[in-house]
Every structure is written in C-alpha cells, then in structure tokens.
C-alpha positions as CSV (number, residue, x, y, z in Angstrom):
1,M,96.4,1.9,11.0
2,A,99.8,1.6,12.5
3,L,102.4,3.4,10.4
4,K,105.7,1.7,9.6
5,I,108.6,3.3,11.4
6,Y,112.3,3.0,10.4
7,Q,114.8,4.0,13.0
8,I,117.7,5.6,11.3
9,K,119.7,6.5,14.4
10,D,119.0,7.3,18.0
11,G,116.4,10.0,17.9
12,V,116.0,9.9,14.1
13,Y,113.0,8.2,12.4
14,H,111.7,7.8,8.9
15,I,107.9,7.1,8.9
16,H,105.9,5.6,6.1
17,E,102.7,7.7,6.2
18,S,100.7,6.4,3.2
19,M,101.0,5.7,-0.6
20,D,104.8,5.7,-0.7
21,V,105.1,8.9,1.2
22,F,107.5,9.2,4.1
23,C,107.8,11.8,6.9
24,S,111.0,12.1,9.1
25,L,111.3,12.9,12.8
26,V,114.4,14.3,14.4
27,I,114.4,14.4,18.2
28,G,116.6,16.7,20.3
29,K,116.8,17.2,24.0
30,K,114.2,20.0,24.2
31,R,112.0,19.6,21.1
32,A,111.6,17.5,17.9
33,L,111.1,18.4,14.3
34,L,108.7,16.6,12.0
35,I,109.7,16.9,8.4
36,D,106.5,16.8,6.3
37,T,103.1,15.5,7.3
38,G,102.0,13.4,4.3
39,Y,98.5,13.2,3.0
40,G,96.9,13.1,6.4
41,F,95.6,9.5,6.0
42,G,97.8,7.9,8.6
43,N,97.7,9.3,12.1
44,I,101.1,10.9,11.9
45,K,100.5,13.0,15.1
46,K,99.7,9.9,17.1
47,T,102.7,8.1,15.7
48,V,105.2,10.9,16.5
49,S,103.7,11.4,19.9
50,G,104.4,7.8,20.6
51,L,108.1,8.4,19.8
52,T,108.6,11.5,21.8
53,K,106.7,13.6,24.5
54,L,108.7,16.7,23.6
55,P,107.1,19.6,21.8
56,I,106.9,18.9,18.1
57,L,107.8,21.5,15.4
58,V,106.7,20.9,11.8
59,L,108.4,21.8,8.6
60,N,107.2,21.2,5.0
61,T,110.0,20.6,2.5
62,H,107.6,22.0,-0.1
63,G,104.0,22.7,-0.7
64,H,102.6,19.6,-2.5
65,L,99.6,17.8,-1.2
66,D,101.4,14.6,-0.2
67,H,103.6,16.7,2.1
68,V,101.2,19.2,3.6
69,Q,97.7,17.7,4.0
70,G,98.6,16.2,7.4
71,N,99.4,19.7,8.7
72,S,96.0,20.2,10.1
73,A,96.9,17.8,12.9
74,F,99.4,20.4,14.2
75,K,99.1,23.9,15.4
76,D,102.2,25.5,13.7
77,V,103.9,24.7,10.5
78,M,107.0,26.2,8.7
79,I,107.5,26.4,4.9
80,H,109.7,28.4,2.5
81,P,108.0,31.6,1.4
82,L,108.1,30.7,-2.3
83,D,105.8,27.7,-1.6
84,M,103.3,29.4,0.6
85,A,100.8,29.8,-2.2
86,L,101.3,26.2,-3.4
87,R,100.7,24.9,0.1
88,K,97.5,26.9,0.3
89,K,96.3,25.5,-3.0
90,H,97.2,21.9,-2.1
91,T,95.4,22.0,1.2
92,S,92.2,23.4,-0.3
93,L,89.0,21.4,-0.5
94,Q,89.6,20.6,-4.2
95,F,93.0,19.1,-3.6
96,R,91.9,17.2,-0.5
97,L,89.2,15.6,-2.7
98,V,91.9,14.8,-5.2
99,S,94.0,13.0,-2.7
100,W,91.0,11.1,-1.3
101,V,90.1,9.8,-4.8
102,L,93.7,8.9,-5.4
103,A,93.9,6.9,-2.2
104,K,90.7,5.1,-3.1
105,K,92.1,4.2,-6.5
106,Q,95.4,2.9,-5.0
107,G,93.7,0.9,-2.3
108,A,95.3,2.9,0.5
109,S,94.1,2.3,4.1
110,L,91.6,5.1,5.1
111,S,90.6,3.4,8.4
112,D,92.0,6.3,10.5
113,I,90.1,9.1,8.9
114,S,86.7,9.9,7.3
115,L,86.1,11.9,4.2
116,L,84.4,14.6,6.3
117,N,87.5,15.0,8.5
118,H,89.9,14.8,5.6
119,V,88.3,17.7,3.8
120,K,88.1,20.0,6.8
121,A,89.9,23.3,6.3
122,D,93.5,23.4,7.6
123,S,93.6,25.6,10.7
124,S,97.3,25.4,11.4
125,S,99.3,28.6,11.6
126,V,101.9,28.8,8.9
127,T,105.2,30.8,9.2
128,T,108.0,31.1,6.7
129,I,111.5,29.8,7.0
130,N,114.4,30.8,4.8
131,D,117.7,29.6,3.4
132,G,120.3,29.3,6.1
133,E,118.0,29.5,9.1
134,Q,118.7,27.1,11.9
135,I,116.4,25.1,14.1
136,D,117.7,24.3,17.6
137,L,116.2,21.2,19.0
138,G,118.6,21.1,22.0
139,G,121.8,19.2,21.3
140,V,120.8,18.9,17.6
141,T,120.8,21.9,15.3
142,L,119.2,21.6,11.8
143,E,119.9,23.9,8.9
144,I,117.4,24.8,6.2
145,I,118.9,24.8,2.7
146,W,116.9,26.2,-0.2
147,T,117.0,23.9,-3.2
148,A,114.8,25.2,-5.9
149,G,114.0,22.5,-8.4
150,H,111.0,20.2,-7.8
151,T,109.2,23.4,-6.7
152,M,110.6,26.9,-6.4
153,G,110.3,26.8,-2.6
154,S,111.7,23.4,-2.0
155,V,114.1,23.0,0.9
156,C,116.4,20.3,2.3
157,V,117.1,19.9,6.0
158,L,120.7,19.3,7.0
159,D,121.3,17.5,10.3
160,K,125.1,17.9,10.8
161,T,124.9,16.2,14.2
162,N,123.6,13.0,12.7
163,R,125.2,13.7,9.3
164,I,122.0,13.3,7.4
165,L,120.5,15.4,4.6
166,F,116.7,15.2,4.4
167,S,116.0,16.0,0.8
168,G,112.2,16.0,0.5
169,D,111.5,15.5,-3.3
170,S,114.6,17.3,-4.4
171,F,117.0,14.4,-4.7
172,S,116.0,10.7,-5.1
173,S,116.0,8.0,-7.8
174,L,113.3,9.9,-9.6
175,V,113.0,13.7,-9.6
176,W,109.9,15.4,-11.0
177,L,110.9,18.7,-12.7
178,F,108.1,18.7,-15.2
179,L,105.4,20.3,-13.1
180,K,104.6,24.0,-13.8
181,E,105.8,25.0,-10.3
182,A,109.2,23.4,-10.9
183,C,112.2,25.5,-12.0
184,D,114.3,25.0,-15.2
185,I,117.1,22.5,-15.4
186,P,119.9,25.1,-15.1
187,C,118.3,26.3,-11.9
188,Y,118.1,22.8,-10.5
189,I,121.7,22.2,-11.4
190,K,122.6,25.2,-9.2
191,S,120.7,23.6,-6.3
192,V,122.6,20.3,-6.8
193,K,125.9,22.1,-6.8
194,K,124.9,24.0,-3.8
195,L,124.4,20.8,-1.8
196,L,127.6,19.3,-3.2
197,S,129.5,22.2,-1.7
198,R,128.2,21.0,1.7
199,I,128.9,17.3,1.1
200,A,131.5,17.2,3.9
201,D,128.6,17.8,6.3
202,F,126.6,14.7,5.7
203,D,127.0,11.0,4.9
204,E,123.6,10.0,3.7
205,I,120.5,11.3,2.0
206,I,117.0,10.4,3.0
207,S,114.1,11.3,0.6
208,S,110.4,11.6,1.0
209,H,109.3,8.7,-1.3
210,S,111.6,5.9,-0.3
211,A,113.0,4.0,2.7
212,A,116.4,4.0,0.9
213,R,119.3,5.7,2.5
214,F,121.5,7.1,-0.3
215,S,125.1,7.9,0.2
216,A,126.1,11.5,0.0
217,S,128.0,10.7,-3.3
218,F,124.7,10.0,-5.0
219,L,124.5,13.8,-5.5
220,E,127.4,13.5,-8.0
221,R,125.3,11.0,-10.0
222,I,122.3,13.4,-9.9
223,L,124.5,16.3,-11.1
224,H,125.9,14.3,-14.0
225,C,122.3,13.2,-14.9
226,A,121.0,16.8,-14.8
227,E,123.9,18.2,-16.8
228,N,123.7,15.6,-19.5
229,I,120.0,15.4,-20.2
230,S,119.4,14.6,-23.8
231,P,115.9,14.6,-25.4
232,E,117.2,12.1,-28.0
233,K,118.1,9.7,-25.2
234,S,114.9,10.3,-23.2
235,T,111.7,8.3,-23.2
236,M,108.1,9.2,-22.6
237,Y,107.0,9.2,-19.0
238,D,103.4,9.1,-17.8
239,S,103.1,10.0,-14.1
240,K,99.5,8.8,-14.1
241,I,98.5,11.6,-11.7
242,A,100.2,14.7,-12.9
243,G,100.6,14.4,-16.6
244,K,103.3,13.3,-19.1
245,A,106.9,14.3,-19.6
246,L,110.2,13.2,-21.0
247,L,112.4,11.0,-18.8
248,Y,116.2,10.9,-18.9
249,T,117.8,8.1,-17.0
250,E,121.4,7.2,-16.0
251,G,122.5,4.0,-14.4
252,L,120.6,1.7,-16.7
253,D,123.8,-0.3,-17.3
254,R,123.8,-1.2,-13.6
255,L,120.1,-2.0,-13.7
256,E,120.6,-4.4,-16.6
257,K,123.7,-6.0,-15.1
258,R,122.1,-6.7,-11.7
259,Y,118.5,-7.4,-12.7
260,G,118.4,-7.9,-16.5
261,L,116.2,-4.8,-16.9
262,K,116.7,-2.1,-19.5
263,S,114.4,0.8,-18.6
264,F,113.2,2.9,-15.7
265,A,109.7,1.7,-16.2
266,E,110.9,-1.9,-15.7
267,F,112.7,-0.8,-12.5
268,M,109.5,0.7,-11.2
269,S,107.7,-2.6,-11.8
270,I,110.1,-4.3,-9.4
271,A,111.1,-1.4,-7.1
272,K,108.7,-2.5,-4.2
273,K,110.2,-6.0,-4.3
274,L,113.7,-4.6,-3.7
275,S,115.1,-3.8,-0.3
276,A,115.9,-0.2,0.6
277,E,119.5,-1.2,0.6
278,E,119.3,-2.5,-3.0
279,V,117.6,0.6,-4.2
280,A,120.2,2.9,-2.6
281,D,123.1,0.8,-3.8
282,L,121.8,0.8,-7.4
283,E,121.9,4.7,-7.5
284,L,119.6,4.8,-10.5
285,C,118.9,8.5,-11.4
286,A,116.0,9.6,-13.5
287,I,114.7,13.2,-14.2
288,A,111.3,13.9,-15.6
289,Y,111.2,17.2,-17.5
290,R,109.8,19.3,-20.3
291,P,112.0,20.2,-23.3
292,E,111.5,23.9,-22.7
293,Q,113.1,23.5,-19.2
294,L,116.5,22.8,-20.7
295,T,117.3,26.5,-20.8
296,G,116.6,29.3,-18.4
297,C,117.7,30.5,-14.9
C-alpha cells in the first residue's frame, strides 16, 4: 500500500500512515527525523527511505499505540521519559491486537503486514529526550518542547528553520484530555501558554491526525477554549474506542455560517469531505474532558 505523502516544504513531509494517523519527516543535510511511526500498518520505513537516503532518527511525540507501533521497523527511538511506560504498554501484544481489530473494523488496508508480524515484540532501542533538547539534522535544528496535556509526556517539535510546530496530539481541532494518562485542564493551559510564548518562532502548526496546516494564531483559539470550558455548554462525546467524555467546542458560529451545521458531531460527519485548507481555515476547537479535570495542577 503506497502511503499518501504531502510535501510541506523542501525537505519537510507529512505522511498519512493509516486510519487518519499522520507521521512527519524533516530532512537535514546530514540526517532526517521521523516524527511518530503510526500503527505500523503502512510501510512507513519504506516510504521515508524513498524520500531520503540519509540516516533516519525517530521521535515519538507521545506513547499512544497509533504513534508508536511502527517503531519496530527502526533501530532507535526517542520519547519523553514521562511516556516511557505508556509506550511500553501500547506496544505490548495486547495493544497490538487492539489496533489490529480496530483496523479490521474500520476497513483499513492491511496488505503490507500480517497479523503475525504486527504482534511481534518491539525490539527497537528506546532513549529519553527532554524539554529543551535540540536535534541537529545538519542545517536544520529541531527543539523538543514538553507540552503535558494529551499525555503527561507529550512533546511538540519546533522547526525554527522551516517555521513549523509539529504538535502531535497536543493541538488540533479536537484534543483528547479525558484519558487517564492526560493531565488536568489547568496543566494543559500552562502548556498552551508555553507554546504561545514561542509563537514568534513558527508560522504554522501540523498535527498528527490531519493534513490541515493551522496558522500559529490557532493556539490563541485553543487557549480561549481551554480557559472557558463550561460543563453547562458541553455535550456528551463518545470516542467509540476510548470511552465517553464531555465535549466543549468553540467556533460553532463559523461552522453554522459556512456549512449550516450546529455541532462538532455534524462537523465530524463532513470533515473528510472538506479540504485540508477548509479545516485549517475554520479553526474549530473542541476539547474532550472529564469534569474532575477542571481543577488541579
């Protein structure tokens, strides 16, 4: 199965791995960095090897199965220390079976891998990387920014050369903060403010579940959304795969004006029909959370 590749800039690619999961590749003069490896269903190693012959470093933005199960195709992987245990759990036999069943249910292409190969133990060597560390690719230097929220060990990757922030699952149209490994809302707000303090260093945000390229100012909308979460104005949200939560959404006025839709659920029903540019321009912001997360940190 050929993976769909979006070229962002010279030496910067956003790759659709499978089931609405994207990996990103930044190529320098001496080496390249692959940001996340997906479920491992698409042959991500073959794809990136077709884009560069340079040595490939691998970084996981966090430890969830849809970002780390492709690690086994690579020798060395980096992740924040607070998500080491989560990565180990989500690359286990149990979670590899979970992702296989999920792929079957969603009709994902599994032509490049067998169940036997998918459930093999991950033999990649994992090292930790911390807030503020830099990765020199040769002519391109990337900075790791710890952004606790979606998980405690979530990180973003700042490419000041290309003025791009790779946000993983930390910042997008929908942010999951209801999982047990997520931090409280006040903690997430601190992470958003931390990135806003660096907004002069990037022009756009690329997330792991969309081809959309959000403007840096989208962070201001996310901050407003997080700071104004109201249970009374929230709706019930069923993730289908990870449980239920409350969902607080901002930007519904723009959604109704442009498409005649009034809820985030209605947006999701048409999202795949919209272009990446339309999704980015809409700047709809929704946060899925649990009521007890409104205080803390």
